[in-house]
TIPARO-39066 format. One record per residue: x negated, y, z negated of N, C-alpha, C in turn. Coordinates in pm, whole numbers, padded with zeros to 5 digits. Example, Ala and Ser with C-alpha at 12.3 -4.5 7.8 and 13.67 -1.06 7.14 Angstrom:
<node n_u="-01319" n_v="-00569" n_w="-00780" ca_u="-01230" ca_v="-00450" ca_w="-00780" c_u="-01320" c_v="-00330" c_w="-00780"/>
<node n_u="-01285" n_v="-00225" n_w="-00708" ca_u="-01367" ca_v="-00106" ca_w="-00714" c_u="-01290" c_v="00003" c_w="-00787"/>
//
This chain:
<node n_u="00560" n_v="-00328" n_w="-00261" ca_u="00419" ca_v="-00381" ca_w="-00247" c_u="00426" c_v="-00531" c_w="-00218"/>
<node n_u="00517" n_v="-00598" n_w="-00268" ca_u="00516" ca_v="-00745" ca_w="-00250" c_u="00557" c_v="-00771" c_w="-00099"/>
<node n_u="00651" n_v="-00691" n_w="-00058" ca_u="00687" ca_v="-00721" ca_w="00098" c_u="00567" c_v="-00687" c_w="00180"/>
<node n_u="00493" n_v="-00581" n_w="00146" ca_u="00381" ca_v="-00534" ca_w="00221" c_u="00273" c_v="-00654" c_w="00226"/>
<node n_u="00247" n_v="-00707" n_w="00107" ca_u="00161" ca_v="-00820" ca_w="00100" c_u="00196" c_v="-00932" c_w="00180"/>
<node n_u="00328" n_v="-00968" n_w="00176" ca_u="00373" ca_v="-01086" ca_w="00245" c_u="00362" c_v="-01049" c_w="00400"/>
<node n_u="00387" n_v="-00930" n_w="00446" ca_u="00365" ca_v="-00903" ca_w="00586" c_u="00222" c_v="-00913" c_w="00636"/>
<node n_u="00131" n_v="-00859" n_w="00547" ca_u="-00001" ca_v="-00870" ca_w="00577" c_u="-00053" c_v="-01014" c_w="00589"/>
<node n_u="-00017" n_v="-01098" n_w="00496" ca_u="-00053" ca_v="-01245" ca_w="00503" c_u="00004" c_v="-01316" c_w="00629"/>
<node n_u="00131" n_v="-01272" n_w="00670" ca_u="00182" ca_v="-01337" ca_w="00788" c_u="00095" c_v="-01293" c_w="00913"/>
<node n_u="00062" n_v="-01164" n_w="00911" ca_u="-00028" ca_v="-01127" ca_w="01033" c_u="-00158" c_v="-01190" c_w="01039"/>
<node n_u="-00231" n_v="-01203" n_w="00914" ca_u="-00352" ca_v="-01270" ca_w="00907" c_u="-00342" c_v="-01408" c_w="00938"/>
<node n_u="-00232" n_v="-01473" n_w="00907" ca_u="-00226" ca_v="-01619" ca_w="00932" c_u="-00205" c_v="-01659" c_w="01081"/>
<node n_u="-00177" n_v="-01554" n_w="01167" ca_u="-00160" ca_v="-01593" ca_w="01312" c_u="-00299" c_v="-01647" c_w="01372"/>
<node n_u="-00405" n_v="-01607" n_w="01301" ca_u="-00532" ca_v="-01654" ca_w="01334" c_u="-00596" c_v="-01744" c_w="01238"/>
<node n_u="-00503" n_v="-01794" n_w="01151" ca_u="-00559" ca_v="-01864" ca_w="01036" c_u="-00562" c_v="-02025" c_w="01039"/>
<node n_u="-00533" n_v="-02074" n_w="01161" ca_u="-00546" ca_v="-02234" ca_w="01184" c_u="-00692" c_v="-02264" c_w="01210"/>
<node n_u="-00738" n_v="-02360" n_w="01150" ca_u="-00868" ca_v="-02415" ca_w="01168" c_u="-00862" c_v="-02560" c_w="01173"/>
<node n_u="-00947" n_v="-02631" n_w="01261" ca_u="-00953" ca_v="-02763" ca_w="01280" c_u="-01065" c_v="-02804" c_w="01192"/>
<node n_u="-01029" n_v="-02900" n_w="01093" ca_u="-01129" ca_v="-02947" ca_w="01010" c_u="-01123" c_v="-03101" c_w="00996"/>
<node n_u="-01217" n_v="-03168" n_w="01042" ca_u="-01221" ca_v="-03309" ca_w="01039" c_u="-01102" c_v="-03379" c_w="01111"/>
<node n_u="-01075" n_v="-03321" n_w="01219" ca_u="-00972" ca_v="-03375" ca_w="01312" c_u="-00824" c_v="-03328" c_w="01267"/>
<node n_u="-00817" n_v="-03262" n_w="01166" ca_u="-00680" ca_v="-03216" ca_w="01116" c_u="-00667" c_v="-03062" c_w="01112"/>
<node n_u="-00561" n_v="-03013" n_w="01149" ca_u="-00532" ca_v="-02867" ca_w="01135" c_u="-00485" c_v="-02827" c_w="01004"/>
<node n_u="-00540" n_v="-02723" n_w="00957" ca_u="-00496" ca_v="-02662" ca_w="00822" c_u="-00498" c_v="-02514" c_w="00842"/>
<node n_u="-00415" n_v="-02445" n_w="00741" ca_u="-00417" ca_v="-02308" ca_w="00733" c_u="-00524" c_v="-02258" c_w="00642"/>
<node n_u="-00578" n_v="-02149" n_w="00670" ca_u="-00682" ca_v="-02096" ca_w="00582" c_u="-00611" c_v="-02029" c_w="00465"/>
<node n_u="-00678" n_v="-02028" n_w="00348" ca_u="-00630" ca_v="-01972" ca_w="00230" c_u="-00638" c_v="-01812" c_w="00248"/>
<node n_u="-00573" n_v="-01737" n_w="00159" ca_u="-00568" ca_v="-01593" ca_w="00163" c_u="-00716" c_v="-01537" c_w="00139"/>
<node n_u="-00777" n_v="-01608" n_w="00056" ca_u="-00924" ca_v="-01559" ca_w="00025" c_u="-01004" c_v="-01589" c_w="00143"/>
<node n_u="-00999" n_v="-01700" n_w="00212" ca_u="-01076" ca_v="-01728" ca_w="00333" c_u="-01051" c_v="-01623" c_w="00448"/>
<node n_u="-00916" n_v="-01587" n_w="00453" ca_u="-00877" ca_v="-01487" ca_w="00552" c_u="-00935" c_v="-01338" c_w="00521"/>
<node n_u="-00933" n_v="-01310" n_w="00388" ca_u="-00996" ca_v="-01182" ca_w="00352" c_u="-01142" c_v="-01170" c_w="00381"/>
<node n_u="-01211" n_v="-01282" n_w="00343" ca_u="-01356" ca_v="-01295" ca_w="00366" c_u="-01384" c_v="-01294" c_w="00521"/>
<node n_u="-01304" n_v="-01347" n_w="00598" ca_u="-01327" ca_v="-01357" ca_w="00752" c_u="-01305" c_v="-01211" c_w="00811"/>
<node n_u="-01210" n_v="-01131" n_w="00749" ca_u="-01175" ca_v="-01000" ca_w="00804" c_u="-01265" c_v="-00893" c_w="00729"/>
<node n_u="-01314" n_v="-00920" n_w="00619" ca_u="-01403" ca_v="-00835" ca_w="00548" c_u="-01327" c_v="-00703" c_w="00518"/>
<node n_u="-01216" n_v="-00709" n_w="00465" ca_u="-01142" ca_v="-00588" ca_w="00431" c_u="-01079" c_v="-00599" c_w="00286"/>
<node n_u="-01022" n_v="-00500" n_w="00237" ca_u="-00939" ca_v="-00501" ca_w="00123" c_u="-00815" c_v="-00545" c_w="00152"/>
<node n_u="-00737" n_v="-00590" n_w="00057" ca_u="-00597" ca_v="-00636" ca_w="00091" c_u="-00514" c_v="-00500" c_w="00102"/>
<node n_u="-00419" n_v="-00505" n_w="00174" ca_u="-00336" ca_v="-00389" ca_w="00216" c_u="-00284" c_v="-00311" c_w="00097"/>
<node n_u="-00241" n_v="-00379" n_w="-00010" ca_u="-00185" ca_v="-00306" ca_w="-00129" c_u="-00299" c_v="-00228" c_w="-00196"/>
<node n_u="-00415" n_v="-00284" n_w="-00214" ca_u="-00524" ca_v="-00209" ca_w="-00271" c_u="-00555" c_v="-00089" c_w="-00191"/>
<node n_u="-00547" n_v="-00106" n_w="-00054" ca_u="-00582" ca_v="00009" ca_w="00036" c_u="-00479" c_v="00114" c_w="00026"/>
<node n_u="-00352" n_v="00080" n_w="00010" ca_u="-00250" ca_v="00184" ca_w="-00004" c_u="-00263" c_v="00266" c_w="-00136"/>
<node n_u="-00291" n_v="00182" n_w="-00251" ca_u="-00317" ca_v="00247" ca_w="-00380" c_u="-00437" c_v="00345" c_w="-00374"/>
<node n_u="-00547" n_v="00308" n_w="-00303" ca_u="-00665" ca_v="00380" ca_w="-00294" c_u="-00622" c_v="00506" c_w="-00216"/>
<node n_u="-00554" n_v="00496" n_w="-00106" ca_u="-00517" ca_v="00622" ca_w="-00025" c_u="-00418" c_v="00713" c_w="-00100"/>
<node n_u="-00331" n_v="00648" n_w="-00191" ca_u="-00250" ca_v="00746" ca_w="-00280" c_u="-00339" c_v="00826" c_w="-00370"/>
<node n_u="-00436" n_v="00766" n_w="-00428" ca_u="-00520" ca_v="00833" ca_w="-00526" c_u="-00603" c_v="00944" c_w="-00444"/>
<node n_u="-00650" n_v="00914" n_w="-00325" ca_u="-00717" ca_v="01008" ca_w="-00245" c_u="-00624" c_v="01126" c_w="-00215"/>
<node n_u="-00502" n_v="01100" n_w="-00186" ca_u="-00407" ca_v="01209" ca_w="-00164" c_u="-00385" c_v="01306" c_w="-00288"/>
<node n_u="-00370" n_v="01230" n_w="-00401" ca_u="-00348" ca_v="01306" ca_w="-00529" c_u="-00476" c_v="01405" c_w="-00553"/>
<node n_u="-00595" n_v="01335" n_w="-00530" ca_u="-00714" ca_v="01427" ca_w="-00552" c_u="-00715" c_v="01546" c_w="-00445"/>
<node n_u="-00671" n_v="01521" n_w="-00323" ca_u="-00654" ca_v="01631" ca_w="-00220" c_u="-00562" c_v="01737" c_w="-00266"/>
<node n_u="-00444" n_v="01697" n_w="-00302" ca_u="-00341" ca_v="01792" ca_w="-00362" c_u="-00387" c_v="01868" c_w="-00482"/>
<node n_u="-00465" n_v="01805" n_w="-00580" ca_u="-00511" ca_v="01876" ca_w="-00692" c_u="-00611" c_v="01975" c_w="-00668"/>
<node n_u="-00691" n_v="01962" n_w="-00558" ca_u="-00790" ca_v="02062" ca_w="-00508" c_u="-00730" c_v="02181" c_w="-00430"/>
<node n_u="-00606" n_v="02167" n_w="-00385" ca_u="-00539" ca_v="02271" ca_w="-00305" c_u="-00528" c_v="02405" c_w="-00378"/>
<node n_u="-00521" n_v="02514" n_w="-00288" ca_u="-00497" ca_v="02644" ca_w="-00350" c_u="-00361" c_v="02651" c_w="-00420"/>
<node n_u="-00342" n_v="02744" n_w="-00512" ca_u="-00218" ca_v="02761" ca_w="-00583" c_u="-00103" c_v="02793" c_w="-00492"/>
<node n_u="-00124" n_v="02869" n_w="-00382" ca_u="-00013" ca_v="02901" ca_w="-00302" c_u="00043" c_v="02808" c_w="-00202"/>
<node n_u="-00014" n_v="02692" n_w="-00191" ca_u="00027" ca_v="02597" ca_w="-00090" c_u="00160" c_v="02525" c_w="-00140"/>
<node n_u="00255" n_v="02507" n_w="-00049" ca_u="00380" ca_v="02444" ca_w="-00074" c_u="00361" c_v="02313" c_w="-00134"/>
<node n_u="00279" n_v="02212" n_w="-00084" ca_u="00269" ca_v="02088" ca_w="-00132" c_u="00226" c_v="02091" c_w="-00279"/>
<node n_u="00124" n_v="02177" n_w="-00305" ca_u="00071" ca_v="02177" ca_w="-00436" c_u="00179" c_v="02233" c_w="-00530"/>
<node n_u="00260" n_v="02323" n_w="-00499" ca_u="00370" ca_v="02376" ca_w="-00584" c_u="00464" c_v="02258" c_w="-00610"/>
<node n_u="00505" n_v="02188" n_w="-00508" ca_u="00596" ca_v="02080" ca_w="-00531" c_u="00547" c_v="01972" c_w="-00626"/>
<node n_u="00416" n_v="01935" n_w="-00597" ca_u="00347" ca_v="01837" ca_w="-00679" c_u="00335" c_v="01872" c_w="-00825"/>
<node n_u="00319" n_v="01997" n_w="-00855" ca_u="00299" ca_v="02035" ca_w="-00993" c_u="00424" c_v="02091" c_w="-01059"/>
<node n_u="00545" n_v="02101" n_w="-00987" ca_u="00662" ca_v="02154" ca_w="-01039" c_u="00723" c_v="02054" c_w="-01145"/>
<node n_u="00805" n_v="02107" n_w="-01226" ca_u="00878" ca_v="02025" ca_w="-01318" c_u="01029" c_v="02075" c_w="-01312"/>
<node n_u="01115" n_v="01981" n_w="-01300" ca_u="01254" ca_v="02019" ca_w="-01291" c_u="01300" c_v="02091" c_w="-01414"/>
<node n_u="01383" n_v="02190" n_w="-01391" ca_u="01424" ca_v="02276" ca_w="-01513" c_u="01540" c_v="02212" c_w="-01580"/>
<node n_u="01625" n_v="02158" n_w="-01513" ca_u="01745" ca_v="02084" ca_w="-01575" c_u="01760" c_v="01952" c_w="-01495"/>
<node n_u="01829" n_v="01866" n_w="-01578" ca_u="01862" ca_v="01733" ca_w="-01512" c_u="01971" c_v="01747" c_w="-01414"/>
<node n_u="01981" n_v="01671" n_w="-01301" ca_u="02077" ca_v="01668" ca_w="-01211" c_u="02206" c_v="01615" c_w="-01267"/>
<node n_u="02318" n_v="01674" n_w="-01236" ca_u="02445" ca_v="01622" ca_w="-01275" c_u="02491" c_v="01526" c_w="-01172"/>
<node n_u="02532" n_v="01403" n_w="-01219" ca_u="02580" ca_v="01305" ca_w="-01116" c_u="02730" c_v="01318" c_w="-01107"/>
<node n_u="02770" n_v="01328" n_w="-00985" ca_u="02914" ca_v="01326" ca_w="-00957" c_u="02986" c_v="01199" c_w="-00975"/>
<node n_u="03112" n_v="01197" n_w="-01036" ca_u="03183" ca_v="01079" ca_w="-01042" c_u="03228" c_v="01034" c_w="-00898"/>
<node n_u="03190" n_v="00916" n_w="-00855" ca_u="03231" ca_v="00880" ca_w="-00720" c_u="03382" c_v="00875" c_w="-00693"/>
<node n_u="03463" n_v="00888" n_w="-00793" ca_u="03614" ca_v="00885" ca_w="-00769" c_u="03668" c_v="01018" c_w="-00765"/>
//
């Protein structure tokens, strides 16, 4: 999520230069969000995840995705020794 936020800020900052009283400055993250009128990308990803969970929860019992989502492992996986 941190890397995603950093990437979003980098993209937004490409248009973030503003001339103010004869000096150039970068807009703050808050100014960029207000200018774009959008949620930050991390909040948007979290929102989409919850929408997907709701979608899966409403699925019919026979659907594969719903089965996987509600399944519980019967036993723990045995890890092999790398040697």
